[in-house]
C-alpha positions as CSV (number, residue, x, y, z in Angstrom):
1,M,30.7,68.8,-0.2
2,K,32.7,67.3,-3.1
3,N,32.9,63.1,-2.0
4,L,29.1,63.1,-3.0
5,V,28.1,60.4,-5.1
6,C,27.6,60.1,-8.8
7,G,24.2,58.4,-9.8
8,F,22.0,57.1,-12.6
9,L,21.6,61.0,-14.3
10,L,24.2,63.0,-13.3
11,A,23.5,66.5,-13.3
12,L,24.1,68.9,-10.7
13,L,27.4,69.5,-11.2
14,C,29.8,71.8,-9.1
15,G,33.5,72.4,-9.2
16,T,35.9,71.1,-10.9
17,N,35.4,67.4,-10.2
18,L,32.4,66.5,-13.0
19,W,31.0,63.3,-10.6
20,S,31.8,64.2,-7.2
21,T,28.7,65.5,-5.5
22,P,25.9,63.1,-4.3
23,A,23.3,65.7,-4.6
24,T,25.0,66.8,-7.8
25,A,25.5,64.0,-9.9
26,N,21.7,62.6,-9.2
27,S,19.5,65.2,-10.8
28,M,16.3,64.3,-13.0
29,Q,15.3,65.8,-16.4
30,V,12.2,65.8,-17.8
31,I,10.8,65.9,-21.2
32,G,9.1,68.1,-22.5
33,A,6.8,67.9,-26.2
34,G,7.3,70.4,-28.3
35,S,10.3,70.7,-30.7
36,I,11.4,73.6,-28.7
37,A,11.0,72.3,-25.5
38,Q,12.6,68.9,-26.6
39,E,15.8,70.8,-27.4
40,C,15.7,72.3,-24.0
41,Y,15.7,68.6,-22.6
42,R,18.2,67.5,-25.0
43,L,20.8,70.6,-23.9
44,S,20.3,69.4,-20.2
45,S,20.7,65.8,-20.9
46,A,23.9,67.3,-22.3
47,S,24.9,69.5,-19.7
48,T,24.3,66.1,-17.2
49,M,26.7,64.0,-19.2
50,T,28.8,66.8,-19.7
51,G,28.9,68.9,-16.9
52,H,29.5,72.2,-19.6
53,A,26.6,74.2,-20.9
54,S,26.2,77.6,-22.6
55,G,24.4,80.8,-22.0
56,A,22.9,79.8,-25.6
57,D,21.3,77.0,-23.9
58,I,19.5,78.7,-21.3
59,K,18.1,80.7,-24.4
60,V,16.7,77.9,-26.0
61,C,15.0,77.2,-23.0
62,N,13.6,80.6,-22.4
63,N,12.1,80.5,-25.8
64,A,10.4,77.2,-24.9
65,I,8.9,79.3,-21.8
66,R,7.9,82.3,-23.4
67,H,7.1,81.0,-27.4
68,G,6.7,77.9,-26.9
69,K,2.9,77.6,-26.3
70,L,3.5,74.8,-24.0
71,T,1.2,72.9,-21.7
72,N,1.1,73.4,-18.2
73,R,3.4,69.7,-17.9
74,D,5.4,70.6,-20.3
75,L,6.0,74.1,-19.0
76,I,6.9,72.5,-15.5
77,A,9.5,70.0,-17.6
78,T,11.0,73.0,-19.5
79,H,11.4,74.9,-15.7
80,V,13.0,71.9,-14.5
81,N,15.3,71.0,-17.5
82,R,16.5,74.6,-17.5
83,G,17.3,74.5,-13.6
84,I,19.6,71.5,-14.5
85,I,21.2,73.7,-17.0
86,Y,21.9,76.6,-14.5
87,V,23.3,74.2,-12.0
88,A,25.9,73.5,-14.9
89,L,26.4,76.8,-15.6
90,E,26.8,77.0,-11.3
91,N,24.1,79.3,-11.4
92,Y,22.3,78.0,-8.0
93,K,20.1,80.4,-7.2
94,M,18.5,81.1,-10.7
95,A,18.3,77.0,-10.9
96,A,16.3,77.3,-7.4
97,K,13.8,79.5,-8.7
98,D,13.2,77.0,-11.9
99,Y,12.6,74.4,-8.9
100,N,10.8,76.4,-7.4
101,H,8.7,77.4,-10.3
102,A,7.9,74.1,-11.3
103,I,6.8,73.0,-8.0
104,D,4.4,76.3,-8.0
105,L,2.4,75.2,-11.2
106,S,2.4,71.8,-9.4
107,D,2.9,70.0,-6.3
108,D,3.1,67.0,-8.1
109,V,6.9,67.1,-9.4
110,S,9.3,64.9,-8.2
111,E,11.7,65.7,-10.1
112,A,11.6,69.3,-8.8
113,Y,11.9,67.9,-5.3
114,V,15.3,65.9,-6.1
115,N,16.9,68.2,-8.1
116,R,15.8,71.3,-5.2
117,G,17.2,68.4,-2.1
118,N,20.3,68.3,-3.9
119,L,20.7,72.4,-4.4
120,W,19.9,72.0,-0.4
121,F,22.7,69.3,-0.4
122,I,25.2,71.8,-1.9
123,A,24.0,74.7,0.2
124,K,24.5,72.2,3.3
125,R,21.2,73.1,4.5
126,Y,20.6,69.0,5.1
127,R,17.1,69.0,7.0
128,E,15.8,71.0,3.9
129,A,17.2,68.3,1.7
130,I,16.2,65.3,3.4
131,A,12.6,67.2,3.1
132,D,12.9,67.5,-0.6
133,Y,13.9,64.4,-1.0
134,D,10.9,62.8,1.6
135,K,8.6,64.3,-0.8
136,A,10.1,63.3,-4.4
137,L,9.6,59.8,-2.3
138,E,5.7,60.4,-1.4
139,Q,5.3,61.5,-4.9
140,E,6.6,57.6,-5.7
141,F,9.5,58.8,-7.7
142,A,9.9,56.9,-10.9
143,Q,14.2,56.9,-9.6
144,A,13.4,56.1,-6.2
145,H,16.8,54.4,-5.5
146,I,18.1,57.8,-6.2
147,A,15.9,59.9,-3.8
148,H,17.3,57.3,-1.2
149,L,20.9,57.2,-2.2
150,N,20.8,61.3,-1.3
151,R,19.0,61.2,1.3
152,G,21.0,58.4,3.3
153,M,24.0,60.7,2.6
154,A,22.5,63.7,3.8
155,Y,21.5,61.7,7.1
156,E,25.1,60.5,6.9
157,T,26.3,63.7,7.0
158,L,24.5,64.5,10.1
159,G,25.8,61.6,11.8
160,K,22.3,59.9,11.8
161,L,23.9,56.7,10.7
162,V,21.1,54.2,11.1
163,Q,19.0,56.4,8.9
164,A,21.5,56.3,6.0
165,K,21.8,52.6,6.6
166,D,18.7,52.1,6.2
167,N,18.5,54.4,3.0
168,Y,21.3,53.0,1.4
169,L,19.7,49.8,1.8
170,A,16.6,50.4,0.5
171,A,18.3,51.9,-2.8
172,L,20.0,48.4,-2.7
173,E,16.5,46.8,-2.8
174,L,15.8,48.6,-5.8
175,I,19.1,48.3,-7.6
176,D,20.5,45.0,-6.7
177,G,24.3,45.3,-6.7
178,W,24.5,49.5,-7.4
179,S,27.9,50.2,-6.4
180,E,27.6,53.3,-5.4
181,A,25.1,52.5,-2.5
182,Q,26.9,49.3,-2.1
183,S,29.8,51.1,-0.8
184,R,28.3,53.8,0.8
185,L,26.6,51.1,3.0
186,E,29.7,49.6,3.7
187,R,31.2,53.1,4.6
188,V,28.1,53.6,7.7
189,N,28.2,50.3,9.0
190,K,31.9,51.0,9.4
191,K,30.9,53.9,11.1
192,L,28.5,52.3,12.9
193,L,30.8,49.8,14.3
194,K,33.2,52.3,15.5
195,V,30.2,53.8,17.6
196,E,29.3,50.3,18.7
197,N,32.8,49.3,19.6
198,K,33.5,53.1,21.9
């Protein structure tokens, strides 16, 4: 589980190796509008980059949710951002609650699907992770290369090498020369070659 990937926006941090999980590394923040919500966003960004967060960070997001008089869109964003902070605190249950709540508020929130998919990945529930990455891609997720990379890793872990290869290729079509996708593609190609030579 600790050999996953480091991606564009690093958030889901587990264990001591900051850049270790694929699902962990590729979570997405959402910008909220109100000043308290913006502070929650800033704290989630910091936790993404450093892997550290505190209970005080959660309190800022709680205040934004409870007292920030947020629009529905900003409320959704703040739940996603608080979920990211919970992940940095390794409180995956509360992170999942925040992502689920964001999805309950609006089914069209691709960032929550990617981040929840990452939690499924950490829990080794790869089919559920793939389903959430699929949903994010159906919604034309702005950072589609991350969803493709994470979905590829889930397929690879399940031994579905052709699907993994297709997703790594899709990630590389979006971000030409992306080293994470390139190295994973090379590894999966070696695995496929071994299967063909048996």
